[in-house]
N, CA, C and O atoms as CSV, one atom per row, in Angstrom:
chain,resi,resn,atom,element,x,y,z
A,1,MET,N,N,0.814,-1.164,0.137
A,1,MET,CA,C,-0.224,0.167,0.175
A,1,MET,C,C,0.840,1.112,0.128
A,1,MET,O,O,1.862,1.039,0.811
A,2,ASN,N,N,0.434,2.440,-1.105
A,2,ASN,CA,C,1.301,3.821,-0.907
A,2,ASN,C,C,0.664,3.990,0.213
A,2,ASN,O,O,-0.259,3.494,0.859
A,3,THR,N,N,1.832,5.289,0.280
A,3,THR,CA,C,1.434,6.603,1.550
A,3,THR,C,C,1.834,7.686,1.457
A,3,THR,O,O,2.948,8.009,1.043
A,4,ILE,N,N,1.086,8.301,1.783
A,4,ILE,CA,C,0.711,10.104,1.296
A,4,ILE,C,C,0.619,10.838,2.934
A,4,ILE,O,O,0.008,10.434,3.923
A,5,SER,N,N,1.304,11.804,2.790
A,5,SER,CA,C,0.819,12.699,3.569
A,5,SER,C,C,0.518,13.722,3.340
A,5,SER,O,O,0.969,14.244,2.321
A,6,ILE,N,N,-0.344,14.419,4.165
A,6,ILE,CA,C,-0.908,15.557,4.175
A,6,ILE,C,C,-0.839,16.445,5.599
A,6,ILE,O,O,-0.339,16.191,6.695
A,7,LYS,N,N,-1.580,17.620,5.069
A,7,LYS,CA,C,-1.568,18.618,6.467
A,7,LYS,C,C,-3.000,19.292,6.443
A,7,LYS,O,O,-3.491,20.018,5.579
A,8,ILE,N,N,-3.622,18.763,7.854
A,8,ILE,CA,C,-5.188,18.943,8.176
A,8,ILE,C,C,-4.995,19.773,9.575
A,8,ILE,O,O,-4.284,19.445,10.525
A,9,SER,N,N,-5.819,20.938,9.446
A,9,SER,CA,C,-6.495,21.927,10.475
A,9,SER,C,C,-6.396,21.344,11.755
A,9,SER,O,O,-6.893,20.218,11.717
A,10,GLU,N,N,-6.047,21.576,12.657
A,10,GLU,CA,C,-6.484,20.774,14.074
A,10,GLU,C,C,-7.880,20.735,14.180
A,10,GLU,O,O,-8.458,19.764,13.693
A,11,PRO,N,N,-8.415,21.470,14.638
A,11,PRO,CA,C,-10.330,20.514,14.266
A,11,PRO,C,C,-10.548,19.502,13.294
A,11,PRO,O,O,-11.272,18.512,13.400
A,12,LEU,N,N,-9.838,19.861,12.325
A,12,LEU,CA,C,-10.769,18.590,10.972
A,12,LEU,C,C,-9.556,17.262,11.512
A,12,LEU,O,O,-9.852,16.123,11.151
A,13,GLU,N,N,-8.144,17.450,12.411
A,13,GLU,CA,C,-7.763,16.133,13.276
A,13,GLU,C,C,-8.768,15.964,13.859
A,13,GLU,O,O,-9.402,14.921,13.692
A,14,GLN,N,N,-9.303,17.195,14.924
A,14,GLN,CA,C,-10.262,16.344,16.058
A,14,GLN,C,C,-11.099,15.717,15.718
A,14,GLN,O,O,-11.256,14.599,16.207
A,15,THR,N,N,-11.853,16.159,14.854
A,15,THR,CA,C,-13.048,15.578,14.076
A,15,THR,C,C,-12.441,13.958,13.397
A,15,THR,O,O,-13.235,13.071,13.082
A,16,LEU,N,N,-10.983,13.814,13.265
A,16,LEU,CA,C,-11.302,12.927,12.700
A,16,LEU,C,C,-10.470,11.697,13.044
A,16,LEU,O,O,-10.125,10.765,12.318
A,17,ALA,N,N,-10.191,11.971,14.576
A,17,ALA,CA,C,-9.888,11.603,15.697
A,17,ALA,C,C,-11.761,10.923,16.494
A,17,ALA,O,O,-12.296,9.817,16.567
A,18,ARG,N,N,-11.962,11.653,16.715
A,18,ARG,CA,C,-13.624,11.494,16.917
A,18,ARG,C,C,-13.915,10.611,16.089
A,18,ARG,O,O,-13.767,9.527,16.653
A,19,LEU,N,N,-14.240,10.480,15.082
A,19,LEU,CA,C,-14.924,9.566,13.712
A,19,LEU,C,C,-14.197,8.654,13.721
A,19,LEU,O,O,-14.645,7.641,13.182
A,20,SER,N,N,-13.089,8.591,14.183
A,20,SER,CA,C,-12.623,6.764,14.236
A,20,SER,C,C,-12.649,6.291,15.085
A,20,SER,O,O,-12.790,5.069,15.133
A,21,GLN,N,N,-12.527,7.032,16.124
A,21,GLN,CA,C,-13.193,6.011,17.525
A,21,GLN,C,C,-14.304,5.300,17.346
A,21,GLN,O,O,-14.558,4.096,17.396
A,22,ARG,N,N,-15.116,6.568,17.058
A,22,ARG,CA,C,-16.922,5.895,17.017
A,22,ARG,C,C,-16.496,5.026,16.220
A,22,ARG,O,O,-16.250,3.974,16.809
A,23,GLU,N,N,-16.251,4.991,14.878
A,23,GLU,CA,C,-16.975,4.301,13.655
A,23,GLU,C,C,-15.347,2.824,14.223
A,23,GLU,O,O,-15.235,1.744,13.641
A,24,ARG,N,N,-14.819,3.078,14.872
A,24,ARG,CA,C,-13.752,2.057,15.542
A,24,ARG,C,C,-12.636,1.402,14.339
A,24,ARG,O,O,-12.085,0.306,14.236
A,25,VAL,N,N,-12.617,2.532,13.592
A,25,VAL,CA,C,-11.452,1.986,12.552
A,25,VAL,C,C,-10.497,3.040,12.816
A,25,VAL,O,O,-11.041,3.926,13.476
A,26,SER,N,N,-8.929,3.360,12.481
A,26,SER,CA,C,-7.987,3.414,12.428
A,26,SER,C,C,-8.251,5.413,11.508
A,26,SER,O,O,-9.287,5.872,11.029
A,27,LYS,N,N,-7.217,5.904,11.584
A,27,LYS,CA,C,-7.602,7.405,10.976
A,27,LYS,C,C,-7.544,7.142,9.743
A,27,LYS,O,O,-8.399,7.483,8.925
A,28,SER,N,N,-6.590,6.548,9.515
A,28,SER,CA,C,-6.109,6.230,7.803
A,28,SER,C,C,-7.307,5.682,7.251
A,28,SER,O,O,-7.852,6.162,6.257
A,29,GLU,N,N,-7.817,4.472,8.009
A,29,GLU,CA,C,-9.026,3.839,7.593
A,29,GLU,C,C,-10.061,4.864,6.966
A,29,GLU,O,O,-10.566,4.928,5.845
A,30,LEU,N,N,-10.134,5.311,7.623
A,30,LEU,CA,C,-11.393,6.232,7.442
A,30,LEU,C,C,-11.333,7.257,6.269
A,30,LEU,O,O,-12.113,7.533,5.357
A,31,ILE,N,N,-10.077,7.724,6.654
A,31,ILE,CA,C,-9.488,8.643,5.114
A,31,ILE,C,C,-9.797,7.865,3.949
A,31,ILE,O,O,-10.170,8.369,2.890
A,32,ARG,N,N,-9.624,6.506,4.164
A,32,ARG,CA,C,-9.660,5.764,2.666
A,32,ARG,C,C,-11.024,5.718,2.283
A,32,ARG,O,O,-11.380,5.834,1.111
A,33,ARG,N,N,-11.833,5.545,3.279
A,33,ARG,CA,C,-13.290,5.027,2.963
A,33,ARG,C,C,-13.923,6.418,2.262
A,33,ARG,O,O,-14.663,6.372,1.279
A,34,ALA,N,N,-13.462,7.819,3.010
A,34,ALA,CA,C,-14.108,9.069,2.879
A,34,ALA,C,C,-13.564,9.389,1.373
A,34,ALA,O,O,-14.417,9.953,0.689
A,35,LEU,N,N,-12.201,9.122,0.650
A,35,LEU,CA,C,-11.718,9.014,-0.713
A,35,LEU,C,C,-12.531,8.418,-1.168
A,35,LEU,O,O,-13.325,9.137,-1.774
A,36,HIS,N,N,-12.849,7.007,-1.199
A,36,HIS,CA,C,-13.493,6.014,-1.751
A,36,HIS,C,C,-14.883,6.792,-2.333
A,36,HIS,O,O,-15.323,6.734,-3.481
A,37,ALA,N,N,-15.361,7.438,-1.330
A,37,ALA,CA,C,-16.588,7.448,-1.524
A,37,ALA,C,C,-17.133,8.964,-2.499
A,37,ALA,O,O,-18.154,9.184,-3.150
A,38,TYR,N,N,-15.966,9.751,-2.220
A,38,TYR,CA,C,-15.733,11.063,-3.005
A,38,TYR,C,C,-15.353,10.550,-4.784
A,38,TYR,O,O,-16.005,10.855,-5.783
A,39,ALA,N,N,-14.100,9.703,-4.711
A,39,ALA,CA,C,-13.901,9.131,-5.961
A,39,ALA,C,C,-14.974,8.706,-6.631
A,39,ALA,O,O,-15.073,8.894,-7.843
A,40,ALA,N,N,-15.948,8.053,-5.881
A,40,ALA,CA,C,-17.243,7.265,-6.393
A,40,ALA,C,C,-18.510,8.118,-6.833
A,40,ALA,O,O,-19.311,7.789,-7.707
A,41,GLN,N,N,-18.541,9.235,-6.091
A,41,GLN,CA,C,-19.066,10.397,-6.620
A,41,GLN,C,C,-18.857,10.839,-7.487
A,41,GLN,O,O,-19.691,10.901,-8.390
A,42,ARG,N,N,-17.661,11.332,-7.583
A,42,ARG,CA,C,-17.466,12.426,-8.846
A,42,ARG,C,C,-17.309,11.621,-9.303
A,42,ARG,O,O,-16.164,11.886,-8.938
A,43,ASP,N,N,-17.201,10.078,-10.214
A,43,ASP,CA,C,-16.998,9.015,-11.321
A,43,ASP,C,C,-18.855,8.911,-11.911
A,43,ASP,O,O,-19.146,8.796,-13.101
A,44,SER,N,N,-19.652,8.967,-11.046
A,44,SER,CA,C,-21.117,8.529,-11.008
A,44,SER,C,C,-21.650,10.177,-11.537
A,44,SER,O,O,-22.740,10.397,-12.066
A,45,ALA,N,N,-20.883,10.931,-11.324
A,45,ALA,CA,C,-21.470,12.548,-11.290
A,45,ALA,C,C,-21.900,13.361,-12.958
A,45,ALA,O,O,-21.033,13.176,-13.812
A,46,ALA,N,N,-22.709,13.909,-13.255
A,46,ALA,CA,C,-22.381,14.280,-14.732
A,46,ALA,C,C,-21.846,14.977,-14.649
A,46,ALA,O,O,-21.706,15.530,-13.558
A,47,PRO,N,N,-21.136,15.431,-15.887
A,47,PRO,CA,C,-19.991,16.537,-15.988
A,47,PRO,C,C,-20.986,17.641,-15.958
A,47,PRO,O,O,-22.159,17.573,-16.326
A,48,ALA,N,N,-20.215,18.902,-15.356
A,48,ALA,CA,C,-20.945,19.613,-15.358
A,48,ALA,C,C,-21.575,20.942,-16.556
A,48,ALA,O,O,-20.839,21.135,-17.524
A,49,GLN,N,N,-22.145,21.318,-16.518
A,49,GLN,CA,C,-23.129,21.696,-17.431
A,49,GLN,C,C,-23.469,23.908,-17.426
A,49,GLN,O,O,-24.204,24.456,-16.605
A,50,SER,N,N,-22.707,24.642,-18.526
A,50,SER,CA,C,-22.633,25.852,-18.560
A,50,SER,C,C,-24.498,26.256,-18.394
A,50,SER,O,O,-25.278,25.304,-18.367
A,51,ALA,N,N,-25.046,27.707,-18.295
A,51,ALA,CA,C,-26.235,27.560,-18.555
A,51,ALA,C,C,-26.617,27.713,-20.008
A,51,ALA,O,O,-27.696,27.390,-20.504
A,52,LEU,N,N,-25.815,28.127,-20.479
A,52,LEU,CA,C,-26.060,27.681,-22.139
A,52,LEU,C,C,-26.177,26.304,-22.936
A,52,LEU,O,O,-26.705,26.095,-24.028
A,53,ASP,N,N,-25.433,25.297,-21.936
A,53,ASP,CA,C,-25.348,24.249,-22.562
A,53,ASP,C,C,-26.814,23.740,-22.070
A,53,ASP,O,O,-27.455,23.044,-22.858
A,54,LEU,N,N,-27.393,24.071,-20.747
A,54,LEU,CA,C,-28.866,23.718,-20.429
A,54,LEU,C,C,-29.549,24.277,-21.342
A,54,LEU,O,O,-30.170,23.408,-21.955
A,55,ALA,N,N,-29.735,25.248,-21.720
A,55,ALA,CA,C,-30.926,26.359,-22.386
A,55,ALA,C,C,-30.424,26.470,-23.434
A,55,ALA,O,O,-30.838,27.546,-23.863
A,56,GLY,N,N,-29.733,26.007,-24.194
A,56,GLY,CA,C,-29.003,26.763,-25.685
A,56,GLY,C,C,-29.887,26.557,-26.401
A,56,GLY,O,O,-29.922,27.515,-27.172
A,57,ASP,N,N,-31.070,25.506,-26.760
A,57,ASP,CA,C,-31.953,25.890,-27.586
A,57,ASP,C,C,-32.648,26.811,-27.224
A,57,ASP,O,O,-32.884,27.512,-28.208
A,58,LEU,N,N,-33.189,27.264,-26.195
A,58,LEU,CA,C,-34.029,28.728,-26.100
A,58,LEU,C,C,-33.252,29.927,-26.292
A,58,LEU,O,O,-33.773,30.999,-25.985
A,59,VAL,N,N,-31.614,29.890,-26.941
A,59,VAL,CA,C,-31.496,31.159,-27.536
A,59,VAL,C,C,-31.752,31.450,-28.447
A,59,VAL,O,O,-31.437,30.764,-29.419
A,60,GLY,N,N,-32.567,32.811,-28.593
A,60,GLY,CA,C,-32.819,32.647,-30.354
A,60,GLY,C,C,-34.496,32.140,-30.691
A,60,GLY,O,O,-35.175,32.144,-31.718
A,61,CYS,N,N,-34.727,31.758,-29.411
A,61,CYS,CA,C,-36.328,31.591,-29.908
A,61,CYS,C,C,-37.223,32.774,-30.076
A,61,CYS,O,O,-38.085,32.434,-30.886
A,62,PHE,N,N,-37.433,34.073,-29.667
A,62,PHE,CA,C,-38.100,34.651,-29.267
A,62,PHE,C,C,-37.910,35.675,-30.248
A,62,PHE,O,O,-36.850,36.147,-30.659
A,63,ALA,N,N,-38.791,35.882,-30.484
A,63,ALA,CA,C,-38.621,37.382,-31.793
A,63,ALA,C,C,-39.775,38.154,-31.273
A,63,ALA,O,O,-40.854,37.891,-30.743
A,64,GLY,N,N,-38.743,39.812,-31.841
A,64,GLY,CA,C,-39.503,40.780,-31.194
A,64,GLY,C,C,-38.561,41.471,-29.905
A,64,GLY,O,O,-37.472,41.050,-29.516
A,65,GLY,N,N,-39.185,42.443,-29.467
A,65,GLY,CA,C,-38.573,43.463,-28.409
A,65,GLY,C,C,-37.221,44.125,-28.799
A,65,GLY,O,O,-37.045,43.948,-30.005
A,66,PRO,N,N,-36.279,44.768,-28.277
A,66,PRO,CA,C,-36.121,46.234,-28.337
A,66,PRO,C,C,-34.645,44.443,-28.856
A,66,PRO,O,O,-34.619,43.260,-28.515
A,67,ASN,N,N,-33.644,45.427,-29.874
A,67,ASN,CA,C,-32.166,44.808,-30.446
A,67,ASN,C,C,-31.055,45.469,-29.165
A,67,ASN,O,O,-29.871,45.253,-28.907
A,68,ASP,N,N,-32.010,46.274,-28.614
A,68,ASP,CA,C,-30.464,47.172,-28.057
A,68,ASP,C,C,-30.592,46.943,-26.315
A,68,ASP,O,O,-29.946,47.710,-25.601
A,69,LEU,N,N,-31.476,45.827,-25.653
A,69,LEU,CA,C,-31.546,45.857,-24.524
A,69,LEU,C,C,-30.857,45.980,-23.414
A,69,LEU,O,O,-31.058,46.364,-22.262
A,70,ALA,N,N,-29.599,45.367,-24.334
A,70,ALA,CA,C,-28.280,45.227,-23.368
A,70,ALA,C,C,-27.594,46.730,-23.677
A,70,ALA,O,O,-27.201,46.110,-24.665
A,71,SER,N,N,-27.379,47.281,-23.731
A,71,SER,CA,C,-26.789,48.341,-24.352
A,71,SER,C,C,-27.544,49.560,-23.952
A,71,SER,O,O,-26.944,50.332,-23.204
A,72,ASN,N,N,-28.850,49.896,-24.348
A,72,ASN,CA,C,-29.236,50.908,-24.140
A,72,ASN,C,C,-30.306,51.085,-22.806
A,72,ASN,O,O,-31.331,50.466,-22.518
A,73,PRO,N,N,-29.602,52.201,-22.136
A,73,PRO,CA,C,-30.062,52.635,-20.619
A,73,PRO,C,C,-31.582,52.938,-20.528
A,73,PRO,O,O,-32.168,52.906,-19.446
A,74,ILE,N,N,-32.305,53.282,-21.894
A,74,ILE,CA,C,-33.423,53.488,-21.480
A,74,ILE,C,C,-34.407,52.744,-20.988
A,74,ILE,O,O,-35.520,53.061,-20.568
A,75,HIS,N,N,-33.818,51.616,-21.098
A,75,HIS,CA,C,-34.930,49.951,-21.009
A,75,HIS,C,C,-34.404,49.767,-19.730
A,75,HIS,O,O,-34.247,48.557,-19.569
A,76,LEU,N,N,-33.922,50.645,-18.355
A,76,LEU,CA,C,-33.659,50.054,-17.696
A,76,LEU,C,C,-33.746,50.767,-16.443
A,76,LEU,O,O,-33.539,50.455,-15.270
A,77,ALA,N,N,-34.212,52.096,-17.195
A,77,ALA,CA,C,-34.854,53.195,-15.944
A,77,ALA,C,C,-35.819,52.989,-15.282
A,77,ALA,O,O,-35.756,53.578,-14.203
A,78,GLU,N,N,-36.953,52.254,-15.467
A,78,GLU,CA,C,-37.979,52.023,-14.565
A,78,GLU,C,C,-37.283,50.579,-13.767
A,78,GLU,O,O,-37.838,50.156,-12.753
A,79,PHE,N,N,-36.142,49.942,-14.275
A,79,PHE,CA,C,-35.785,48.717,-13.324
A,79,PHE,C,C,-35.836,49.103,-11.695
A,79,PHE,O,O,-35.286,50.114,-11.260
A,80,GLY,N,N,-36.685,48.013,-10.725
A,80,GLY,CA,C,-36.048,47.901,-10.162
A,80,GLY,C,C,-36.894,49.209,-8.819
A,80,GLY,O,O,-36.434,49.398,-7.693
A,81,ARG,N,N,-38.059,49.857,-9.349
A,81,ARG,CA,C,-38.944,50.756,-8.889
A,81,ARG,C,C,-39.889,50.096,-8.130
A,81,ARG,O,O,-39.880,48.975,-8.637
A,82,VAL,N,N,-40.690,50.081,-7.247
A,82,VAL,CA,C,-41.612,49.376,-7.089
A,82,VAL,C,C,-43.155,50.570,-7.612
A,82,VAL,O,O,-44.309,50.143,-7.566
């Protein structure tokens, strides 16, 4: 088995010690289990998608409206007013 060294904060080390006692396993075993669970979760997770990926088929689907909405301050004159 390979060895790896990491630096962790004192509060995290205390949590690790407490959890390893509760689980009745070594701190090393607890860390191995946590890394295994993290890796399994990341491997099975769908790749991250941008807003464009999720709504790309909607881009440009609306006709009408002002063409200069983002650049003309007149369209924002009443924005935020109640």
